[in-house]
C-alpha atoms as a printed R data frame, in Angstrom:
    type eleno elety resid chain resno      x       y        z
1   ATOM     1    CA   MET     A     1 25.602  41.306  -80.772
2   ATOM     2    CA   LYS     A     2 24.575  41.862  -84.373
3   ATOM     3    CA   ILE     A     3 22.744  39.291  -86.501
4   ATOM     4    CA   ARG     A     4 22.836  39.566  -90.282
5   ATOM     5    CA   GLU     A     5 22.677  37.484  -93.457
6   ATOM     6    CA   ALA     A     6 25.978  36.249  -94.846
7   ATOM     7    CA   ASN     A     7 27.394  37.071  -98.249
8   ATOM     8    CA   HIS     A     8 30.028  35.302 -100.343
9   ATOM     9    CA   SER     A     9 32.843  37.459  -98.973
10  ATOM    10    CA   ASP     A    10 32.139  36.024  -95.492
11  ATOM    11    CA   ILE     A    11 32.947  32.447  -96.493
12  ATOM    12    CA   PRO     A    12 36.625  32.393  -95.341
13  ATOM    13    CA   GLU     A    13 35.715  33.703  -91.872
14  ATOM    14    CA   ILE     A    14 32.698  31.379  -91.663
15  ATOM    15    CA   LEU     A    15 35.020  28.440  -92.258
16  ATOM    16    CA   GLU     A    16 37.366  29.629  -89.509
17  ATOM    17    CA   VAL     A    17 34.468  29.660  -87.041
18  ATOM    18    CA   LEU     A    18 33.384  26.179  -88.138
19  ATOM    19    CA   LYS     A    19 36.930  24.864  -87.700
20  ATOM    20    CA   ALA     A    20 37.322  26.532  -84.296
21  ATOM    21    CA   SER     A    21 34.004  25.130  -83.075
22  ATOM    22    CA   LEU     A    22 33.930  21.677  -84.672
23  ATOM    23    CA   GLY     A    23 37.536  20.908  -85.513
24  ATOM    24    CA   GLU     A    24 38.953  19.728  -88.811
25  ATOM    25    CA   THR     A    25 37.924  16.091  -88.589
26  ATOM    26    CA   SER     A    26 34.124  16.203  -88.216
27  ATOM    27    CA   SER     A    27 33.712  17.014  -91.923
28  ATOM    28    CA   LYS     A    28 35.589  18.691  -94.757
29  ATOM    29    CA   LYS     A    29 35.694  22.472  -94.356
30  ATOM    30    CA   ASN     A    30 36.948  24.446  -97.334
31  ATOM    31    CA   GLN     A    31 35.521  26.982  -99.740
32  ATOM    32    CA   ASP     A    32 34.761  24.425 -102.462
33  ATOM    33    CA   ILE     A    33 32.720  22.319 -100.057
34  ATOM    34    CA   TRP     A    34 30.860  25.326  -98.654
35  ATOM    35    CA   ARG     A    35 30.049  26.599 -102.145
36  ATOM    36    CA   PHE     A    36 28.902  23.155 -103.239
37  ATOM    37    CA   LYS     A    37 26.441  22.901 -100.358
38  ATOM    38    CA   HIS     A    38 25.286  26.472  -99.980
39  ATOM    39    CA   VAL     A    39 25.838  28.296 -103.280
40  ATOM    40    CA   GLU     A    40 25.670  25.728 -106.113
41  ATOM    41    CA   ASN     A    41 22.604  23.884 -104.774
42  ATOM    42    CA   PRO     A    42 20.064  23.641 -107.657
43  ATOM    43    CA   PHE     A    43 17.262  24.489 -105.198
44  ATOM    44    CA   GLY     A    44 18.906  27.860 -104.541
45  ATOM    45    CA   GLU     A    45 21.440  29.421 -102.206
46  ATOM    46    CA   SER     A    46 21.172  28.643  -98.520
47  ATOM    47    CA   LEU     A    47 19.854  31.064  -95.944
48  ATOM    48    CA   VAL     A    48 22.983  31.719  -93.867
49  ATOM    49    CA   LEU     A    49 22.850  33.933  -90.781
50  ATOM    50    CA   LEU     A    50 25.800  35.252  -88.800
51  ATOM    51    CA   ALA     A    51 26.252  36.574  -85.282
52  ATOM    52    CA   GLU     A    52 28.898  39.298  -84.972
53  ATOM    53    CA   GLU     A    53 30.639  41.123  -82.155
54  ATOM    54    CA   LYS     A    54 33.111  43.929  -82.886
55  ATOM    55    CA   ASP     A    55 32.936  43.037  -86.597
56  ATOM    56    CA   ASN     A    56 34.054  39.466  -85.893
57  ATOM    57    CA   ILE     A    57 31.874  36.471  -86.762
58  ATOM    58    CA   ILE     A    58 31.161  34.466  -83.618
59  ATOM    59    CA   GLY     A    59 28.266  32.271  -84.785
60  ATOM    60    CA   VAL     A    60 26.981  30.646  -87.985
61  ATOM    61    CA   ARG     A    61 23.607  29.079  -88.817
62  ATOM    62    CA   ALA     A    62 22.914  27.656  -92.299
63  ATOM    63    CA   PHE     A    63 19.570  26.500  -93.686
64  ATOM    64    CA   MET     A    64 20.100  24.593  -96.944
65  ATOM    65    CA   ARG     A    65 17.323  25.051  -99.494
66  ATOM    66    CA   TRP     A    66 15.324  22.004 -100.530
67  ATOM    67    CA   ARG     A    67 12.185  21.242 -102.481
68  ATOM    68    CA   TRP     A    68  9.374  18.855 -101.663
69  ATOM    69    CA   GLN     A    69  6.156  18.229 -103.547
70  ATOM    70    CA   GLN     A    70  2.801  16.668 -102.691
71  ATOM    71    CA   GLY     A    71  0.437  16.217 -105.603
72  ATOM    72    CA   GLU     A    72  0.640  19.505 -107.489
73  ATOM    73    CA   ASN     A    73  1.681  21.501 -104.401
74  ATOM    74    CA   ILE     A    74  5.350  22.501 -104.403
75  ATOM    75    CA   PHE     A    75  6.967  23.432 -101.103
76  ATOM    76    CA   SER     A    76  9.993  25.644 -100.620
77  ATOM    77    CA   ALA     A    77 11.757  24.058  -97.671
78  ATOM    78    CA   PHE     A    78 14.928  24.421  -95.644
79  ATOM    79    CA   ARG     A    79 17.170  21.723  -94.278
80  ATOM    80    CA   ALA     A    80 18.778  22.774  -90.988
81  ATOM    81    CA   VAL     A    81 22.441  21.864  -91.431
82  ATOM    82    CA   ASP     A    82 25.726  23.622  -90.601
83  ATOM    83    CA   THR     A    83 25.864  25.515  -87.324
84  ATOM    84    CA   ALA     A    84 28.699  26.653  -85.089
85  ATOM    85    CA   THR     A    85 29.465  29.004  -82.224
86  ATOM    86    CA   HIS     A    86 33.029  30.121  -81.620
87  ATOM    87    CA   PRO     A    87 34.346  28.458  -78.411
88  ATOM    88    CA   ALA     A    88 35.120  31.859  -76.882
89  ATOM    89    CA   HIS     A    89 31.454  32.836  -77.125
90  ATOM    90    CA   GLN     A    90 29.616  29.761  -75.870
91  ATOM    91    CA   GLY     A    91 26.723  30.274  -73.470
92  ATOM    92    CA   LYS     A    92 25.302  33.407  -75.121
93  ATOM    93    CA   GLY     A    93 22.338  31.656  -76.760
94  ATOM    94    CA   ILE     A    94 23.770  32.291  -80.218
95  ATOM    95    CA   PHE     A    95 22.423  29.074  -81.780
96  ATOM    96    CA   LYS     A    96 18.880  29.828  -80.640
97  ATOM    97    CA   LYS     A    97 19.009  33.488  -81.694
98  ATOM    98    CA   LEU     A    98 20.287  32.644  -85.163
99  ATOM    99    CA   THR     A    99 17.792  29.822  -85.621
100 ATOM   100    CA   LEU     A   100 14.787  31.893  -84.559
101 ATOM   101    CA   LYS     A   101 15.854  34.729  -86.858
102 ATOM   102    CA   ALA     A   102 16.187  32.281  -89.759
103 ATOM   103    CA   LEU     A   103 12.675  30.971  -89.074
104 ATOM   104    CA   GLU     A   104 11.362  34.538  -89.011
105 ATOM   105    CA   LEU     A   105 12.966  35.375  -92.356
106 ATOM   106    CA   GLY     A   106 11.795  32.137  -93.954
107 ATOM   107    CA   LYS     A   107  8.206  32.802  -92.913
108 ATOM   108    CA   GLU     A   108  8.352  36.419  -94.129
109 ATOM   109    CA   ARG     A   109  9.619  35.287  -97.541
110 ATOM   110    CA   GLY     A   110  6.975  32.649  -98.093
111 ATOM   111    CA   ASP     A   111  8.951  29.485  -97.380
112 ATOM   112    CA   HIS     A   112  6.929  26.570  -96.059
113 ATOM   113    CA   PHE     A   113  8.863  24.394  -93.587
114 ATOM   114    CA   VAL     A   114 12.177  23.291  -92.139
115 ATOM   115    CA   PHE     A   115 13.210  19.660  -91.724
116 ATOM   116    CA   ASN     A   116 16.257  17.816  -90.442
117 ATOM   117    CA   THR     A   117 17.451  14.603  -88.779
118 ATOM   118    CA   PRO     A   118 19.198  15.887  -85.625
119 ATOM   119    CA   ASN     A   119 21.296  13.738  -83.317
120 ATOM   120    CA   GLN     A   120 20.230  13.021  -79.755
121 ATOM   121    CA   GLN     A   121 22.297  15.932  -78.389
122 ATOM   122    CA   SER     A   122 20.749  18.610  -80.606
123 ATOM   123    CA   LYS     A   123 17.194  17.279  -80.920
124 ATOM   124    CA   PRO     A   124 15.939  18.624  -77.527
125 ATOM   125    CA   GLY     A   125 16.971  22.142  -78.534
126 ATOM   126    CA   TYR     A   126 14.998  21.942  -81.758
127 ATOM   127    CA   LEU     A   127 11.924  20.586  -79.980
128 ATOM   128    CA   LYS     A   128 12.030  23.539  -77.552
129 ATOM   129    CA   MET     A   129 11.953  25.900  -80.573
130 ATOM   130    CA   GLY     A   130  8.806  24.311  -81.961
131 ATOM   131    CA   TRP     A   131 10.068  21.451  -84.112
132 ATOM   132    CA   LYS     A   132  7.855  18.354  -84.152
133 ATOM   133    CA   GLU     A   133  9.289  14.844  -84.022
134 ATOM   134    CA   ILE     A   134  7.753  12.838  -86.851
135 ATOM   135    CA   ASP     A   135  9.332   9.393  -86.570
136 ATOM   136    CA   LYS     A   136 12.377   7.313  -87.355
137 ATOM   137    CA   LEU     A   137 12.951   6.738  -91.063
138 ATOM   138    CA   ASN     A   138 11.588   3.543  -92.541
139 ATOM   139    CA   THR     A   139 14.482   1.538  -93.955
140 ATOM   140    CA   GLN     A   140 14.744  -1.829  -95.685
141 ATOM   141    CA   ILE     A   141 17.689  -3.993  -94.597
142 ATOM   142    CA   ILE     A   142 18.851  -6.793  -96.897
143 ATOM   143    CA   PRO     A   143 21.333  -9.212  -95.269
144 ATOM   144    CA   ILE     A   144 24.336 -10.619  -97.153
145 ATOM   145    CA   ILE     A   145 25.447 -14.190  -96.475
146 ATOM   146    CA   PRO     A   146 28.618 -14.326  -94.320
147 ATOM   147    CA   PHE     A   147 30.673 -15.985  -97.095
148 ATOM   148    CA   PHE     A   148 30.986 -12.578  -98.817
149 ATOM   149    CA   TRP     A   149 31.723 -10.445  -95.738
150 ATOM   150    CA   ASN     A   150 34.939  -8.426  -95.661
151 ATOM   151    CA   SER     A   151 35.553  -5.787  -92.969
152 ATOM   152    CA   ILE     A   152 38.075  -3.806  -95.044
153 ATOM   153    CA   CYS     A   153 36.511  -0.534  -96.157
154 ATOM   154    CA   VAL     A   154 36.449   0.346  -99.869
155 ATOM   155    CA   GLN     A   155 37.077   4.008 -100.654
156 ATOM   156    CA   HIS     A   156 37.052   4.142 -104.455
157 ATOM   157    CA   TYR     A   157 34.349   3.507 -107.025
158 ATOM   158    CA   PRO     A   158 34.874   3.343 -110.800
159 ATOM   159    CA   LYS     A   159 33.673   6.283 -112.840
160 ATOM   160    CA   GLN     A   160 31.198   5.738 -115.645
161 ATOM   161    CA   THR     A   161 29.767   7.957 -118.326
162 ATOM   162    CA   THR     A   162 26.455   9.191 -116.993
163 ATOM   163    CA   ASP     A   163 23.524   9.577 -119.336
164 ATOM   164    CA   LEU     A   164 20.530  10.718 -117.322
165 ATOM   165    CA   SER     A   165 17.200   9.946 -118.965
166 ATOM   166    CA   LEU     A   166 14.707  12.803 -118.969
167 ATOM   167    CA   LYS     A   167 11.907  10.364 -119.776
168 ATOM   168    CA   LEU     A   168 12.799   8.177 -116.767
169 ATOM   169    CA   LEU     A   169 12.811  11.168 -114.419
170 ATOM   170    CA   SER     A   170  9.548  12.499 -115.852
171 ATOM   171    CA   VAL     A   171  7.750   9.187 -115.332
172 ATOM   172    CA   TRP     A   172  9.263   8.778 -111.850
173 ATOM   173    CA   ASN     A   173  8.136  12.228 -110.719
174 ATOM   174    CA   SER     A   174  4.692  11.684 -112.226
175 ATOM   175    CA   LYS     A   175  4.195   8.420 -110.330
176 ATOM   176    CA   LEU     A   176  5.258  10.020 -107.051
177 ATOM   177    CA   GLU     A   177  2.932  12.960 -107.718
178 ATOM   178    CA   ASP     A   178  0.059  10.504 -108.146
179 ATOM   179    CA   SER     A   179  0.955   8.768 -104.867
180 ATOM   180    CA   SER     A   180 -0.057  11.874 -102.839
181 ATOM   181    CA   ASN     A   181  3.076  11.413 -100.695
182 ATOM   182    CA   LEU     A   182  5.602  14.154 -100.035
183 ATOM   183    CA   TYR     A   183  8.630  13.705 -102.324
184 ATOM   184    CA   THR     A   184 11.660  15.535 -103.715
185 ATOM   185    CA   PRO     A   185 11.306  15.912 -107.520
186 ATOM   186    CA   LYS     A   186 14.287  14.422 -109.340
187 ATOM   187    CA   THR     A   187 15.933  16.397 -112.152
188 ATOM   188    CA   ASN     A   188 19.198  16.168 -114.071
189 ATOM   189    CA   ASP     A   189 20.570  19.171 -112.187
190 ATOM   190    CA   TYR     A   190 19.682  17.631 -108.811
191 ATOM   191    CA   LEU     A   191 21.188  14.204 -109.526
192 ATOM   192    CA   GLU     A   192 24.373  15.679 -110.963
193 ATOM   193    CA   TRP     A   193 24.783  17.966 -107.935
194 ATOM   194    CA   ARG     A   194 23.706  15.480 -105.286
195 ATOM   195    CA   TYR     A   195 25.531  12.371 -106.497
196 ATOM   196    CA   ILE     A   196 27.647  12.720 -109.615
197 ATOM   197    CA   ASN     A   197 29.647  15.852 -108.709
198 ATOM   198    CA   ASN     A   198 29.446  15.614 -104.910
199 ATOM   199    CA   PRO     A   199 32.880  16.430 -103.388
200 ATOM   200    CA   LEU     A   200 31.782  15.282  -99.920
201 ATOM   201    CA   GLN     A   201 30.895  11.693 -100.760
202 ATOM   202    CA   GLU     A   202 31.900   9.530 -103.707
203 ATOM   203    CA   TYR     A   203 29.108   7.317 -105.060
204 ATOM   204    CA   ARG     A   204 28.984   4.162 -107.114
205 ATOM   205    CA   ILE     A   205 26.610   5.151 -109.908
206 ATOM   206    CA   GLU     A   206 24.873   3.126 -112.585
207 ATOM   207    CA   THR     A   207 22.513   4.905 -114.940
208 ATOM   208    CA   THR     A   208 20.677   3.894 -118.088
209 ATOM   209    CA   GLU     A   209 17.509   5.072 -119.780
210 ATOM   210    CA   ASN     A   210 15.642   2.585 -117.561
211 ATOM   211    CA   TYR     A   211 17.087   3.170 -114.063
212 ATOM   212    CA   PHE     A   212 19.409   5.272 -111.915
213 ATOM   213    CA   ILE     A   213 21.274   3.910 -108.877
214 ATOM   214    CA   ALA     A   214 23.607   5.808 -106.533
215 ATOM   215    CA   ALA     A   215 25.257   3.903 -103.683
216 ATOM   216    CA   TYR     A   216 28.264   3.931 -101.378
217 ATOM   217    CA   VAL     A   217 29.843   1.816  -98.670
218 ATOM   218    CA   LYS     A   218 29.360   3.150  -95.139
219 ATOM   219    CA   GLN     A   219 31.708   1.794  -92.478
220 ATOM   220    CA   HIS     A   220 30.386   1.128  -88.954
221 ATOM   221    CA   LYS     A   221 33.530   0.020  -87.072
222 ATOM   222    CA   LYS     A   222 33.837  -3.585  -88.312
223 ATOM   223    CA   ILE     A   223 30.437  -3.666  -90.035
224 ATOM   224    CA   LYS     A   224 29.976  -2.439  -93.593
225 ATOM   225    CA   GLU     A   225 26.739  -1.220  -95.136
226 ATOM   226    CA   LEU     A   226 26.015  -0.764  -98.833
227 ATOM   227    CA   ARG     A   227 23.680   2.210  -98.744
228 ATOM   228    CA   ILE     A   228 21.468   2.670 -101.793
229 ATOM   229    CA   SER     A   229 20.984   6.410 -101.521
230 ATOM   230    CA   GLU     A   230 18.942   6.652 -104.701
231 ATOM   231    CA   LEU     A   231 17.072   4.042 -106.734
232 ATOM   232    CA   ILE     A   232 14.963   5.436 -109.571
233 ATOM   233    CA   LEU     A   233 13.146   2.618 -111.314
234 ATOM   234    CA   VAL     A   234  9.665   2.637 -112.839
235 ATOM   235    CA   ASP     A   235  9.537  -0.322 -115.238
236 ATOM   236    CA   PRO     A   236  9.010  -3.606 -113.307
237 ATOM   237    CA   GLN     A   237 10.890  -5.621 -115.923
238 ATOM   238    CA   TYR     A   238 14.149  -3.978 -114.797
239 ATOM   239    CA   LYS     A   239 13.711  -4.830 -111.108
240 ATOM   240    CA   LYS     A   240 15.625  -8.068 -111.566
241 ATOM   241    CA   THR     A   241 18.450  -6.211 -113.338
242 ATOM   242    CA   CYS     A   242 18.780  -3.655 -110.529
243 ATOM   243    CA   LYS     A   243 18.550  -6.323 -107.855
244 ATOM   244    CA   SER     A   244 21.343  -8.360 -109.477
245 ATOM   245    CA   LEU     A   245 23.526  -5.275 -109.894
246 ATOM   246    CA   ILE     A   246 23.123  -4.198 -106.256
247 ATOM   247    CA   LYS     A   247 23.856  -7.728 -104.994
248 ATOM   248    CA   LYS     A   248 26.943  -7.816 -107.226
249 ATOM   249    CA   TRP     A   249 28.199  -4.581 -105.622
250 ATOM   250    CA   ALA     A   250 27.464  -5.960 -102.149
251 ATOM   251    CA   LYS     A   251 29.630  -9.025 -102.847
252 ATOM   252    CA   GLU     A   252 32.332  -6.959 -104.549
253 ATOM   253    CA   TYR     A   253 32.687  -4.665 -101.534
254 ATOM   254    CA   GLY     A   254 32.236  -7.403  -98.945
255 ATOM   255    CA   VAL     A   255 29.450  -5.634  -97.057
256 ATOM   256    CA   HIS     A   256 27.383  -7.175  -94.290
257 ATOM   257    CA   PHE     A   257 24.046  -5.712  -95.363
258 ATOM   258    CA   ILE     A   258 22.311  -3.449  -97.902
259 ATOM   259    CA   SER     A   259 20.037  -0.555  -96.896
260 ATOM   260    CA   LEU     A   260 17.532   1.359  -98.997
261 ATOM   261    CA   ASN     A   261 14.091   2.910  -99.136
262 ATOM   262    CA   TYR     A   262 12.109   2.540 -102.343
263 ATOM   263    CA   PRO     A   263  9.213   5.027 -102.299
264 ATOM   264    CA   LEU     A   264  7.180   3.413 -105.088
265 ATOM   265    CA   GLY     A   265  5.541   0.168 -104.071
266 ATOM   266    CA   PRO     A   266  7.249  -2.900 -102.567
267 ATOM   267    CA   SER     A   267 11.001  -3.334 -102.365
268 ATOM   268    CA   ILE     A   268 12.825  -5.018 -105.223
269 ATOM   269    CA   PHE     A   269 14.163  -7.486 -102.624
270 ATOM   270    CA   LYS     A   270 11.961 -10.255 -101.233
271 ATOM   271    CA   LEU     A   271 14.339 -11.251  -98.436
272 ATOM   272    CA   LYS     A   272 14.528  -8.153  -96.257
273 ATOM   273    CA   VAL     A   273 13.794  -6.720  -92.847
274 ATOM   274    CA   SER     A   274 11.734  -3.527  -92.915
275 ATOM   275    CA   GLY     A   275 11.472  -1.218  -89.946
276 ATOM   276    CA   LYS     A   276 12.192   2.179  -88.455
277 ATOM   277    CA   PHE     A   277 15.961   1.856  -88.318
278 ATOM   278    CA   GLY     A   278 16.949   5.297  -89.560
279 ATOM   279    CA   PRO     A   279 17.434   8.598  -87.706
280 ATOM   280    CA   VAL     A   280 14.498  10.639  -86.425
281 ATOM   281    CA   LEU     A   281 12.958  13.108  -88.881
282 ATOM   282    CA   THR     A   282 11.917  16.417  -87.314
283 ATOM   283    CA   PHE     A   283  9.775  19.147  -88.858
284 ATOM   284    CA   LYS     A   284  9.045  22.832  -88.269
285 ATOM   285    CA   ASN     A   285  6.045  24.323  -90.057
286 ATOM   286    CA   LEU     A   286  6.405  27.919  -91.255
287 ATOM   287    CA   GLU     A   287  3.102  28.269  -93.125
288 ATOM   288    CA   SER     A   288  0.251  26.348  -91.484
289 ATOM   289    CA   SER     A   289 -2.414  27.089  -94.089
290 ATOM   290    CA   SER     A   290 -0.636  25.170  -96.869
291 ATOM   291    CA   ILE     A   291  0.633  22.131  -95.001
292 ATOM   292    CA   ASP     A   292 -1.309  18.868  -95.145
293 ATOM   293    CA   PRO     A   293 -1.492  17.248  -91.666
294 ATOM   294    CA   LYS     A   294 -0.403  13.984  -93.360
295 ATOM   295    CA   VAL     A   295  3.196  15.248  -93.302
296 ATOM   296    CA   TYR     A   296  3.333  14.432  -89.589
297 ATOM   297    CA   ARG     A   297  3.259  10.698  -90.416
298 ATOM   298    CA   ILE     A   298  6.446   9.175  -91.826
299 ATOM   299    CA   GLU     A   299  4.375   6.832  -94.024
300 ATOM   300    CA   ASN     A   300  3.328   9.849  -96.090
301 ATOM   301    CA   TRP     A   301  6.902  10.805  -97.010
302 ATOM   302    CA   GLY     A   302  8.025   9.256 -100.309
303 ATOM   303    CA   TYR     A   303 11.754   9.622  -99.786
304 ATOM   304    CA   SER     A   304 14.957   7.926 -100.819
305 ATOM   305    CA   LEU     A   305 17.663   7.618  -98.177
306 ATOM   306    CA   GLY     A   306 19.621  10.226 -100.127
307 ATOM   307    CA   ASP     A   307 16.858  12.796  -99.664
308 ATOM   308    CA   LEU     A   308 17.332  12.734  -95.889
309 ATOM   309    CA   GLU     A   309 20.852  11.520  -95.122
310 ATOM   310    CA   LEU     A   310 23.468  14.028  -94.007
311 ATOM   311    CA   PHE     A   311 26.068  15.137  -96.527
C-alpha cells in the first residue's frame, strides 16, 4: 500500500471512492463541491492523503484548513472532514494510516491542531489516536409559540445584494481578540465562501453596515429548527433589530425553535434555554508549546454555530 498527497488530477477518482464508500445520498459529491471545500477555501487548500494499491485509489482522508485566533496568537488548524475507504478494501486500517500520516505532515509543517465534531460511531477511533474530548457545544434555544409552527420544510431563501462592512468585521474581530477566547476571524472572503457562495447549503442572509446574519431551516423529521449559523453584531442598539428580524424569519418558515451561539456577551434573546445541546467538540494538539490549556474548556471557545457545524 502506498500513501501519498493528492493533487487536482486525482479529484475524479477521489469522488468515485467517496461514492463507492458512502453512496450518493449522504452528501453531494461532484467536482464543484470538492473544489469548493478543499481548493477554494480562503484558509488554503486542504491536506488530502490517498492510499493506493496497484495505482488505484482505495482510501481518502481530507483535513480542511481552518484558522483560529486567541489574543494575538494565530493558529493554523485542520478540520477533520471527508474520509472514505473503498468497500473492497475494508479492514486494512486505511483510515488510521491516512490519519496518522496527515498528523505527521501537519506537525512537520508547523500546523497547530486538528478539531472536529465526530459522530458517536467515529469518535472512539479518534480518541484512540490521541484526540481529546472537550465538551458538547453550548447552544441557545429560543422556543417559538405553537401558533406559528408548520412542519413543511422550506427549501428556498430570497437572494439579496450583499454589502459586507469592513468596519463591522474589524470591530467584531477586535472585540473577540480582546476576549482572550479562541475564535475564527471573520473576513469578506470567509463570509462569501462560507455562506454567500456555498453550494452545499443555501442560507438566508441579511447584511448591513451594522450586522450580518446567516441562517437556514434544518429539518428534524417533523420538527424544524431555524439555525442562526452566524450573527455578527457589535452595536447594542441594533440588537432589537436583529432580534425582530430573526423572529420574523422563524414565523415565516414556521419553525419550532431557533438555535444560535453568540460569542460576545449575553444572547440577544431574553427568553431562551442555554445548555450543551450541540455535538461534541474534539481536539488533537500538534504543537504543545504554543497551545493555551484553556482550549480544553468549551467556555473558552468564542464560536458561532457556523464555525463548527458540518458542511
